[in-house]
C-alpha positions as CSV (number, residue, x, y, z in Angstrom):
1,M,29.5,36.2,2.9
2,P,31.4,33.0,2.1
3,E,30.6,30.7,-0.7
4,L,29.3,27.2,0.2
5,Q,31.0,24.0,-0.8
6,V,28.8,21.0,-0.9
7,I,30.1,17.4,-1.0
8,A,27.5,14.8,-1.6
9,R,28.5,11.1,-1.4
10,Y,26.3,8.6,-3.0
11,T,26.4,4.8,-2.9
12,V,24.2,3.6,-5.7
13,A,22.1,0.4,-5.2
14,E,23.4,-2.5,-7.3
15,D,22.5,-2.4,-11.0
16,N,21.3,1.2,-10.9
17,E,24.6,2.9,-11.7
18,E,23.9,3.9,-15.4
19,E,20.4,5.2,-14.6
20,V,21.7,7.3,-11.7
21,L,24.6,8.7,-13.9
22,A,22.1,9.7,-16.6
23,L,19.9,11.5,-14.1
24,L,22.9,13.2,-12.6
25,S,23.9,14.5,-16.0
26,D,20.5,16.2,-16.3
27,L,20.8,17.5,-12.7
28,A,24.2,18.9,-13.3
29,A,23.1,20.8,-16.4
30,A,20.1,22.2,-14.7
31,S,22.0,23.1,-11.5
32,R,24.8,24.9,-13.5
33,A,22.1,27.2,-15.0
34,E,21.0,28.4,-11.5
35,P,22.2,32.0,-10.8
36,G,23.7,31.1,-7.5
37,N,25.6,28.0,-8.7
38,R,29.4,28.3,-9.2
39,A,30.2,24.7,-10.0
40,F,28.6,21.3,-10.2
41,V,30.9,18.3,-11.0
42,V,30.0,14.6,-10.8
43,Y,32.8,12.0,-10.0
44,R,32.6,8.2,-10.2
45,Q,34.8,6.3,-7.8
46,V,37.6,4.5,-9.7
47,D,37.6,1.2,-7.7
48,D,33.8,1.1,-7.0
49,P,31.4,2.1,-9.8
50,R,28.6,2.4,-7.2
51,G,30.5,5.3,-5.5
52,I,29.7,8.8,-6.7
53,V,30.7,12.1,-5.3
54,L,29.2,15.4,-6.3
55,L,31.2,18.6,-5.7
56,E,28.9,21.6,-5.8
57,R,29.7,25.2,-5.1
58,Y,27.2,27.9,-4.4
59,A,27.4,31.7,-4.0
60,S,26.0,31.5,-0.5
61,R,24.0,29.3,1.9
62,E,20.9,31.0,0.5
63,A,21.8,30.0,-3.0
64,F,22.1,26.4,-1.9
65,A,18.7,26.6,-0.1
66,D,17.2,28.0,-3.3
67,H,18.8,25.1,-5.2
68,R,17.0,22.6,-3.0
69,E,13.7,24.2,-3.8
70,T,14.0,24.0,-7.6
71,P,11.8,21.7,-9.6
72,H,14.8,19.8,-11.0
73,F,16.2,19.1,-7.4
74,R,12.8,17.9,-6.2
75,D,12.1,15.8,-9.3
76,L,15.5,14.4,-10.1
77,V,17.1,14.1,-6.7
78,L,14.2,13.4,-4.3
79,G,11.9,11.8,-6.8
80,H,14.2,9.6,-8.9
81,I,17.8,9.5,-7.6
82,V,17.4,8.9,-3.9
83,P,15.2,5.8,-4.3
84,L,18.0,4.3,-6.4
85,L,20.7,4.8,-3.6
86,D,21.9,2.6,-0.8
87,S,23.2,5.7,1.0
88,R,23.5,9.5,0.7
89,V,25.6,11.8,2.8
90,V,25.7,15.5,2.2
91,E,28.4,17.7,3.8
92,L,28.4,21.5,3.8
93,Y,31.5,23.7,4.2
94,D,31.9,27.5,4.2
95,A,34.5,28.4,1.6
96,E,36.8,31.0,3.1
């Protein structure tokens, strides 16, 4: 079964950059502790501080589904981060 690579692209709403980065720091720490997580790295775009990319790797599609059911995903991402974004695109890739 292949691992799953997730690429999440966020455009943060104006003046919310620092708050989102702080929340993402908490999310990254909690996500890295999940048994199915292989990596979780947050990148900020060099020429646009509102652009953020998350590179996440999971042991399987099921591990990613489990991630999306965790309290930290529901609280931090859905409850706090998403309302502070202008856009959010999540791409999923099987890692061969």
